C-alpha positions in Angstrom: 33.8 143.9 -84.3 34.8 145.2 -87.8 32.3 144.2 -90.5 32.5 144.3 -94.3 29.9 147.1 -94.3 32.4 149.5 -92.6 34.6 151.9 -94.5 38.2 152.7 -93.5 39.9 155.9 -94.7 43.7 155.7 -95.5 45.8 158.6 -96.8 49.0 158.0 -98.8 47.9 154.5 -100.0 49.7 154.3 -103.4 53.2 153.1 -102.3 55.2 151.6 -99.5 53.6 151.1 -96.1 50.4 152.8 -97.3 49.8 150.5 -100.2 50.3 147.4 -98.1 48.1 148.8 -95.4 45.3 149.4 -97.9 45.5 145.8 -98.9 45.3 144.7 -95.3 42.3 146.9 -94.6 40.4 145.4 -97.6 39.6 142.4 -95.4 37.8 144.7 -92.9 35.4 146.5 -95.3 35.5 149.2 -98.0 38.8 151.1 -98.2 38.6 154.8 -99.0 41.9 155.6 -100.7 43.0 159.3 -100.4 46.0 160.4 -102.5 47.2 162.9 -105.0 47.7 160.7 -108.1 44.5 159.4 -109.6 46.2 156.9 -111.8 48.0 155.3 -108.9 44.9 155.3 -106.8 43.1 153.4 -109.6 46.0 150.9 -109.6 45.5 150.2 -105.9 41.7 149.9 -106.4 42.3 147.3 -109.0 44.9 145.5 -106.9 42.5 145.4 -103.9 39.8 143.9 -106.1 42.1 141.3 -107.8 44.1 140.2 -104.7 41.5 140.3 -101.9 38.1 140.5 -103.6 37.5 143.7 -101.6 36.2 147.0 -102.6 37.9 150.4 -102.6 36.9 154.0 -103.7 39.3 156.8 -104.4 39.4 160.5 -103.5 42.1 162.7 -105.0 43.8 164.9 -102.5 47.1 166.8 -102.4 47.8 167.5 -98.8 50.0 170.5 -99.6 46.8 172.2 -100.9 44.6 173.1 -97.9 41.4 174.1 -99.8 41.9 170.8 -101.7 42.0 168.9 -98.4 38.7 170.4 -97.5 37.1 169.5 -100.8 38.4 165.9 -100.3 36.9 165.7 -96.8 33.6 166.9 -98.3 33.8 164.2 -101.0 34.5 161.5 -98.4 31.4 162.5 -96.4 29.3 162.7 -99.6 30.2 159.0 -100.4 27.6 158.2 -97.7 29.7 155.3 -96.5 29.6 154.0 -92.8 32.9 155.5 -91.8 34.7 153.4 -89.2 38.2 154.9 -88.8 40.9 157.2 -90.3 44.6 156.5 -90.9 46.7 159.6 -91.6 49.6 158.0 -93.3 50.5 160.4 -96.2 53.8 162.0 -95.8 57.0 163.2 -97.5 60.6 163.8 -96.4 62.2 166.1 -98.9 66.0 166.5 -98.8 65.6 170.2 -99.5 63.4 173.0 -98.3 60.6 173.0 -100.9 57.5 175.3 -101.0 53.8 174.7 -101.8 52.0 176.7 -104.4 50.8 178.9 -101.5 54.4 179.5 -100.5 54.3 177.4 -97.3 56.9 174.9 -96.3 56.1 171.7 -98.3 56.9 169.1 -95.6 55.3 170.9 -92.7 52.1 171.5 -94.8 51.9 168.0 -96.3 52.7 166.1 -93.1 51.0 168.3 -90.4 48.7 171.0 -91.7 46.9 169.0 -94.3 46.3 165.9 -92.2 45.2 168.1 -89.3 42.6 169.8 -91.4 41.3 166.6 -92.9 41.0 165.1 -89.4 39.1 168.1 -88.0 36.7 168.0 -91.0 36.0 164.3 -90.5 35.7 164.1 -86.7 32.0 165.0 -86.7 31.3 162.2 -89.1 33.1 159.4 -87.3 31.1 157.2 -84.9 31.8 156.9 -81.2 34.8 154.7 -80.5 36.3 155.1 -83.9 40.1 155.1 -84.2 42.0 158.0 -85.7 45.6 156.9 -86.3 48.6 159.0 -87.3 51.8 157.6 -88.7 54.4 159.4 -86.6 58.2 159.2 -86.3 60.7 159.0 -83.5 62.8 161.6 -85.2 60.8 164.3 -83.4 62.7 163.3 -80.2 66.1 165.0 -79.9 67.1 162.3 -77.4 66.4 159.3 -79.7 69.9 158.1 -80.5 69.2 156.4 -83.9 67.6 159.6 -85.2 70.5 161.7 -83.9 73.0 159.4 -85.5 71.1 159.8 -88.8 71.4 163.6 -88.6 68.1 164.6 -87.0 68.0 167.0 -84.0 64.4 166.6 -83.0 61.3 168.8 -83.6 62.2 172.5 -83.8 58.8 174.0 -83.4 58.4 177.8 -82.9 54.8 178.3 -84.0 52.5 177.1 -86.6 53.0 180.3 -88.6 56.8 179.9 -88.4 56.5 176.3 -89.5 54.5 177.4 -92.5 57.2 179.8 -93.3 59.9 177.1 -93.0 61.4 178.6 -89.8 62.6 176.4 -87.0 64.3 176.7 -83.6 68.1 177.2 -84.0 70.6 174.4 -83.4 68.9 172.0 -85.8 70.1 169.6 -88.4 72.8 170.4 -91.0 70.7 168.4 -93.6 68.2 170.5 -95.4 64.6 169.2 -94.9 65.3 167.2 -91.8 64.1 170.0 -89.4 60.9 170.4 -91.4 60.2 166.7 -91.3 61.0 166.2 -87.7 58.9 169.3 -86.7 56.0 168.1 -88.9 56.1 164.7 -87.1 56.2 166.5 -83.8 53.0 168.2 -84.9 51.4 164.9 -85.7 52.2 163.5 -82.2 51.1 166.7 -80.5 47.8 166.5 -82.4 47.2 162.9 -81.3 47.9 163.7 -77.6 45.8 167.0 -77.6 42.9 165.5 -79.6 42.7 162.5 -77.2 42.1 164.9 -74.4 39.6 167.1 -76.3 37.5 164.4 -77.9 37.2 161.3 -75.6 34.4 159.8 -77.7 37.1 158.9 -80.3 40.4 157.1 -80.0 43.5 159.0 -81.2 46.6 156.8 -81.6 50.1 157.4 -82.9 52.3 154.8 -84.5 56.1 154.8 -85.1 56.3 152.2 -87.9 60.1 151.9 -87.6 62.7 152.8 -90.2 61.5 151.3 -93.5 64.3 151.7 -96.1 62.0 150.0 -98.7 59.4 152.8 -98.8 59.1 155.8 -101.1 59.3 158.4 -98.3 62.5 159.9 -99.6 61.5 159.7 -103.3 63.4 162.9 -104.1 66.7 161.2 -103.1 69.1 160.5 -106.0 68.8 157.2 -107.9 71.9 155.6 -106.2 70.5 156.2 -102.7 67.1 154.8 -103.7 68.7 151.7 -105.1 70.8 151.3 -102.0 67.7 151.5 -99.8 65.7 149.1 -101.8 68.2 146.4 -102.5 70.7 146.6 -99.7 69.1 148.2 -96.6 65.6 146.9 -97.0 66.5 143.1 -96.8 68.5 143.9 -93.6 65.6 145.7 -91.9 64.1 142.7 -90.0 67.5 142.1 -88.3 68.0 145.6 -87.0 66.5 147.3 -83.9 64.1 150.2 -84.7 63.9 149.0 -88.4 60.9 147.4 -90.0 59.5 146.4 -93.4 56.4 147.7 -95.2 54.7 144.4 -94.8 55.2 144.3 -91.0 54.4 148.0 -90.6 51.2 147.6 -92.6 50.0 144.8 -90.4 50.7 146.9 -87.3 48.9 150.0 -88.7 45.9 148.0 -90.0 45.7 146.2 -86.6 45.7 149.4 -84.6 43.2 151.1 -86.9 40.7 148.3 -86.6 41.3 147.5 -83.0 38.6 147.6 -80.4 40.9 148.8 -77.7 39.6 151.6 -75.6 43.0 153.3 -75.3 43.5 156.8 -76.6 46.5 159.1 -76.7 48.8 156.1 -77.0 52.0 156.0 -79.0 53.1 152.6 -80.3 56.6 151.6 -81.6 57.4 149.4 -84.6 56.6 146.3 -82.5 53.3 147.5 -81.2 54.6 148.3 -77.8 53.8 151.7 -76.0 56.6 154.2 -76.3 57.2 157.8 -75.3 57.6 160.9 -77.4 59.9 163.7 -76.7 59.7 165.4 -73.3 58.5 168.5 -75.1 55.6 166.9 -76.9 54.5 165.1 -73.7 54.0 168.5 -72.1 50.2 169.0 -72.4 50.7 172.8 -72.5 53.0 172.4 -75.6 50.7 170.0 -77.5 47.7 172.1 -76.7 49.5 175.2 -78.1 50.5 173.4 -81.3 46.8 172.5 -81.9 45.5 176.0 -81.0 48.1 177.7 -83.3 47.5 175.2 -86.1 43.7 175.9 -85.9 44.3 179.6 -85.9 46.5 179.4 -89.0 44.2 177.2 -90.9 41.2 179.3 -90.1 42.7 182.1 -92.1 43.0 180.0 -95.3 40.1 181.0 -97.6 37.8 178.1 -98.5 34.2 177.7 -99.4 34.2 174.3 -97.6 35.0 174.2 -93.9 
């Protein structure tokens, strides 16, 4: 059973679902906040202390910077805390095809490559039975009707190297950035399924938190769209199928992360019910290939910390 002495790692904890999940986790022990903005991380630390009486520590990490991800993992380990679980929640959905400082696709790197590398670095330091949770998305499935209606065409994975270059299978979305996001989320789900088979001593779980119009995921959208999402769409979310709210999604994510369930390789929907990913990602050969190619790509990134 979770105890106050345990420490829970959450990435992307400074806004939306992540911020609310961090507050939920404060009742289960120390919260390790991992994000790119030190000032916003400090705000969440203060909020956790003031609202819950809990304790949090911050580790600065930009998930588009792979050497920085490795330094952050080393800092987390160096804290010497009794780690109990990891929630990979950080993510972006750019409207355009942006690049990292290294020249890699920003969404694919931030959403898939960075969290993958962090998870691999922390696996040896997690106790048997710990939960490793990835915030995933149904937009990776080309057969998911709400996603198709929104303009997505599913994950368009070619290879990890192609993803880093921002290259996707043809026939994708007409909206710039959608293929990158969907493919990065396909990578997250493939990671969960393959890691569950590789490392049975840990529990790897994927969660689709539902469409949350009140989050900051699309923060590069224009001001009018952001206002529409926050003040018009968000209040309607509880009434619409496949939609959710940051509060409800946070309770789900925190509950899954701290659960004592023995299940691994499970994918939960916004209501906490098991769901299926795309036919492609459920193919073990495909998900194993995604993991193998991701490892091979990341192994070539120079870093003094590995």
